[in-house]
C-alpha positions in Angstrom: 91.7 162.6 40.6 89.9 159.2 41.1 92.0 156.3 42.1 90.9 152.9 43.9 91.8 149.2 44.4 89.1 146.6 43.0 89.0 143.1 44.4 86.7 140.1 43.6 86.1 136.5 44.2 83.7 133.5 43.5 83.1 130.0 43.6 80.7 129.1 40.4 78.9 125.4 40.0 77.3 125.0 36.5 75.3 122.1 35.4 73.0 121.4 32.6 71.3 118.1 31.1 69.8 117.5 27.4 67.6 115.2 26.7 68.2 114.2 23.2 66.3 112.3 20.7 63.0 111.8 22.5 64.9 110.5 25.4 66.7 108.2 23.6 69.7 109.5 24.8 70.3 111.9 28.1 74.0 113.8 28.8 74.6 116.2 31.3 77.9 118.1 32.2 79.4 121.3 33.7 82.2 122.0 36.4 83.5 124.4 38.9 85.5 127.5 38.6 87.1 129.3 41.6 88.1 133.0 40.5 90.0 135.9 42.1 90.6 139.3 40.7 92.1 142.5 41.7 92.9 145.3 39.9 94.2 148.9 40.6 93.2 152.0 38.7 93.3 156.1 38.7 91.9 158.6 36.1 91.8 162.4 36.1 90.9 165.2 33.9 93.4 168.2 33.9 92.0 171.2 32.6 94.5 173.3 30.2 92.1 175.9 30.1 88.5 176.7 30.6 87.6 175.0 27.3 90.2 172.4 26.7 90.5 169.5 29.1 92.8 166.7 28.9 91.4 162.8 29.8 93.8 160.4 31.0 93.4 157.2 32.8 94.6 153.2 33.4 94.0 150.4 35.0 96.3 147.5 36.0 94.3 143.6 36.6 95.6 140.5 37.6 93.0 137.2 37.4 93.3 133.9 38.2 90.7 130.9 37.2 90.8 127.3 38.5 88.3 124.9 37.1 87.3 121.3 37.3 85.2 120.1 34.1 83.3 117.2 32.9 82.4 117.3 29.4 78.8 116.4 28.4 78.0 113.0 28.2 76.1 110.2 30.2 75.8 110.6 33.8 78.6 113.5 33.9 77.1 115.7 36.5 74.2 115.1 39.4 71.7 118.2 38.5 70.5 117.8 42.4 73.7 118.3 44.2 76.0 119.9 40.9 78.2 117.7 41.6 80.2 116.3 38.5 82.4 113.7 37.4 84.9 115.8 36.1 87.3 114.6 33.5 89.7 117.8 32.9 91.1 120.5 35.8 93.4 123.0 35.1 94.3 126.9 36.3 95.5 130.4 34.4 96.4 133.8 35.3 95.8 136.8 33.0 97.2 140.2 33.2 95.9 143.1 31.8 96.5 146.8 31.4 94.0 149.2 29.8 95.1 152.8 29.4 92.5 156.1 28.3 93.7 159.2 26.9 91.1 161.8 25.5 91.0 165.6 24.9 87.8 167.5 25.2 87.6 170.9 23.3 84.5 173.3 24.4 85.1 176.3 22.2 81.2 177.4 23.6 78.5 176.2 26.0 76.7 174.9 23.1 79.7 172.9 21.3 81.5 170.0 22.1 84.5 168.4 20.1 86.5 165.2 20.9 88.7 162.4 20.2 89.8 159.5 22.6 91.9 156.4 22.9 91.2 153.6 25.4 91.8 150.0 25.9 90.0 146.7 27.1 89.8 143.6 27.3 87.3 140.5 27.6 89.0 138.2 30.3 90.3 134.7 29.6 88.7 131.4 30.9 87.7 128.1 30.2 84.6 126.7 28.7 82.0 125.0 31.5 79.7 124.1 29.0 81.8 121.7 27.1 79.9 119.3 24.6 82.3 117.7 22.7 84.6 115.8 24.6 87.3 115.5 22.0 88.0 119.3 22.3 89.7 120.8 25.5 87.5 123.4 27.4 90.4 125.8 27.7 91.6 128.0 28.2 91.1 130.6 25.9 93.0 133.9 26.2 92.0 137.2 26.6 90.6 139.4 24.1 91.5 143.1 23.6 90.2 146.0 21.8 92.0 149.4 20.9 89.3 151.8 20.4 89.8 155.1 18.6 86.9 157.8 18.3 86.6 161.7 17.1 83.1 163.2 17.6 81.1 166.4 17.5 78.1 167.6 19.8 76.3 170.7 18.9 72.9 172.3 20.3 71.6 175.2 18.4 69.0 176.3 20.8 66.3 173.1 21.5 67.8 171.8 18.6 71.2 169.0 18.7 73.1 166.9 16.7 75.4 164.7 17.7 78.1 162.9 14.9 81.1 160.1 15.7 83.4 158.4 13.9 85.5 155.5 15.6 87.9 152.9 15.0 88.4 149.5 16.7 91.1 146.8 16.5 90.3 143.9 18.1 93.1 140.9 18.8 92.8 137.2 19.6 88.5 137.8 19.2 86.7 135.4 21.8 84.2 133.5 19.8 81.9 130.8 20.6 81.6 128.6 17.7 78.2 126.8 16.9 78.7 123.8 14.7 77.0 120.7 14.2 78.3 117.9 16.6 77.8 114.5 18.2 75.1 116.5 20.5 73.3 118.1 17.9 74.8 121.9 18.6 78.4 122.0 19.7 79.4 125.2 21.3 83.1 125.5 21.1 85.3 129.0 22.6 88.5 129.9 21.0 90.5 133.0 20.0 89.6 132.8 16.4 90.8 135.9 14.7 92.4 139.5 14.7 90.0 141.9 13.4 89.0 145.8 12.4 85.8 147.3 12.9 85.5 150.9 11.4 82.2 152.8 11.1 80.2 156.0 11.6 77.6 157.5 13.2 74.9 160.3 13.5 71.9 161.4 15.6 69.7 164.2 16.0 66.4 166.0 17.3 64.7 169.1 15.5 61.8 170.8 17.0 59.5 171.6 13.5 57.0 173.2 15.8 57.3 174.4 19.4 55.4 171.0 19.9 56.0 168.7 17.3 59.8 167.3 17.3 61.6 165.0 14.7 64.4 162.8 15.6 66.8 160.4 13.5 69.7 158.1 13.8 71.8 156.9 11.3 74.4 154.3 11.7 77.3 152.1 9.3 79.7 149.8 10.5 82.5 147.8 8.4 84.0 144.9 10.0 87.2 142.7 8.3 89.3 139.9 9.8 93.2 140.7 9.7 94.6 137.2 11.6 92.6 134.3 11.1 93.9 131.8 13.6 90.5 129.3 13.6 89.2 127.3 10.8 86.1 129.7 10.6 84.7 128.2 7.3 84.9 124.4 8.2 86.7 123.2 5.3 89.5 122.1 6.8 92.0 124.5 6.1 92.9 128.6 7.2 92.9 130.3 4.4 91.8 133.7 2.2 88.1 131.6 2.1 88.2 132.3 6.4 89.5 135.7 6.0 86.4 137.0 3.6 83.7 135.5 6.0 81.5 138.6 7.7 82.1 139.5 11.2 78.9 137.5 13.3 76.2 140.4 14.6 77.3 143.1 12.3 75.0 144.7 10.4 76.3 147.3 8.0 73.6 149.8 8.3 71.0 151.1 10.8 68.8 154.0 11.0 66.0 155.6 12.4 63.1 158.3 12.2 60.2 159.3 15.1 58.1 161.8 15.6 56.5 163.2 18.7 53.6 165.4 19.2 52.7 167.1 22.2 49.0 169.1 22.9 47.3 170.5 25.9 44.1 169.1 26.7 42.9 171.7 29.1 42.3 170.2 32.2 42.5 166.4 31.1 46.2 166.6 30.9 48.7 166.6 28.3 48.3 164.1 25.1 51.8 162.8 23.4 51.3 160.9 20.0 55.0 159.5 19.0 55.4 157.0 15.9 58.7 155.4 14.9 60.8 153.4 12.4 63.8 151.7 12.7 65.5 149.9 10.3 68.6 147.1 10.9 70.4 145.1 7.8 70.7 141.5 8.0 73.4 140.3 9.2 75.7 136.5 9.5 75.1 134.4 12.8 77.3 131.7 12.7 81.2 132.2 11.9 81.2 130.3 9.2 78.0 132.8 8.0 75.6 130.0 7.5 73.4 130.9 9.9 72.0 134.5 9.9 70.0 136.7 11.7 67.7 138.4 8.9 67.2 142.0 8.6 64.0 144.1 10.0 61.9 147.3 9.8 60.5 147.9 13.1 57.2 150.5 13.2 55.7 151.4 16.4 53.3 153.8 17.8 52.1 155.0 20.5 49.5 157.6 22.2 49.7 158.9 25.8 47.6 160.8 28.5 49.2 162.0 31.1 47.4 164.2 33.9 48.6 167.4 34.9 49.6 166.3 38.4 51.7 163.2 36.9 49.9 161.2 39.3 48.3 159.1 36.4 49.4 158.1 32.6 47.2 156.0 30.5 48.3 154.7 27.0 47.9 152.8 24.4 50.9 151.4 22.1 51.7 149.4 19.2 55.0 147.8 18.5 56.0 146.1 15.3 52.8 147.0 13.3 54.6 145.6 10.1 54.3 142.1 11.9 58.3 141.6 11.0 59.9 138.2 12.1 62.6 138.8 13.9 65.1 135.7 14.7 67.6 135.4 18.0 69.5 132.5 16.7 70.7 130.1 13.4 72.9 127.3 14.4 72.5 124.3 11.8 72.0 120.9 13.1 74.1 117.5 11.6 71.7 115.1 9.9 71.3 112.7 13.0 69.2 115.6 14.5 67.3 116.4 11.0 69.9 116.9 8.2 70.5 119.8 5.9 68.1 122.8 6.8 67.2 121.5 9.9 67.9 125.4 11.1 65.3 126.9 8.5 62.8 125.4 11.7 61.6 127.8 14.1 62.3 125.5 16.4 66.0 125.8 16.2 66.4 129.7 15.1 65.5 130.9 18.2 62.4 133.7 19.2 60.0 134.7 17.2 58.7 137.6 17.9 55.4 139.4 15.8 53.6 142.4 16.5 52.1 143.8 19.5 49.5 146.0 20.4 48.6 147.1 24.3 46.8 149.2 26.9 48.4 150.4 29.7 48.2 152.9 33.0 
């Protein structure tokens, strides 16, 4: 058994300045947060037999946050002193209980079958980056997640395969809603909905030869909203349109395969060649599904020479050899900042990554 106490305290100051429209409009904002958190936890493994183990655990947490916030506006904060002309003050408390129960069965030394249930939470809080003075910066409530998983792990000599299926129920999803606003983009944190995410995943490694190994992985996830509490689509009403939206950042299919080949080169050392390919489906980025993260196919390769004494390693490698463009964010802007379609500009879509070739040692 493992048990203990947890205590955390911090004083946080945050401030930012935005230079908009070529300096025609300069706004600043931020705030302070005083936070105290404590918890008590315990975890134990109970071995019924040599092959069957029960996992039990629990944690109780208490938290308080007190804030003073200045919405982004002219002369909202002094960035040199981090002192803000606050126009919002509040405090809130949250409590959380997170249990865990699991069962592990090992019929032999090379096999494990397991099942588990656990609950987790994301702390409630306030938005110190309040970009819209008409929207209160909080508080928003805790997000909780109940997770169920069944899986198996099997070793076949040098080969292995891992399988898992999972089902997650989230309540009071915390989302940073990115919407066009008076300052170009408004970030509003709200508890938007309840949702479920379920899926399966598999991963394996197999030796085709004593020095040639193939590895692969496959994953599928499906997410759906259950109880929508926020107008996600932005059409002014909460209805089936909101419930039919895709969950942000959720790519249905991901998969990949890789080959690794080792060859001893006498006194020179060992050469290792590797090539891998991975795929990720397109996913929504904004909650209203207007912005998106496009799918990507990534091809990487490397060739490494390691000396027998392990003191030196020389590598040449290439990443993203297909020169795929990946997008880190896609947030539409209002007409005053470029009009419809402004989000198509690379400057507004986050980081763009191309291919890379390098030599290292």
